[in-house]
Residue, then its C-alpha position, 0 to 999 in steps of 0.5 A: q598894812v605896810q607902810l614903805v620908805e625909801s630914801g637915798g635918792g639924789l644927784v649924782q655924776a656918771g659912774g659915781s654910785l649911790r644907795l637907796s634904802c626903802e624901810a619898812s613898817r613890818s619884818v622885811f622876812t614876811a614879804e613873799a619878795i620886795d622889789w625895786y622898780r623905777q619909772a623914767s619920764g615919760k616911760q612906763r615903770e620897769l622892775v630893777a631888782s628883787i629879793t625873795s624871803s629865801g633871799s634869792t635875787i633878780y635883776s633886769y639885764s641893764v642893772k646886773g653886775r652894777f646894781a646890788i639889793t639886800r635885806d636887813n632884817v634887823n632894820n627891816t630894810v631893803y637897800l638898792q647899791m647902785n654903782r657905775l651909774k649912767p644917765e640913763d638910770t635917772a628915774v623915780y625909783f620905787c619899792k614894792w612890798h609883795s605878798t599873796r594878799r596885796d602889794y604895797w608901794g612906797q613914794g618913790t624916790q629921785v634919782i638923777v645921774s648926770s653926764 
């Protein structure tokens, strides 16, 4: 069993920055990948960024160059640094722990970007 707790969301003006945290109850090194997803109101959940156990990263086209996913193995935390935020980044952001056996989700953290 893995528990994930997201934090760091809030209200920010367009052009601003936020850093989201996803703290895991187990070493993040043991996940095959840890992902950040987001779900805007009335829309499907979409993948934003992912970091694998080897440290490889991928980003969705809409956030590439603005967001950065990093991993802190000492504190069992994965971060999502979000810069140059846009109103369309408004959503609930979730982290997901991926393994071959099963996936685990956090409860989400709300990000609101005002224009």
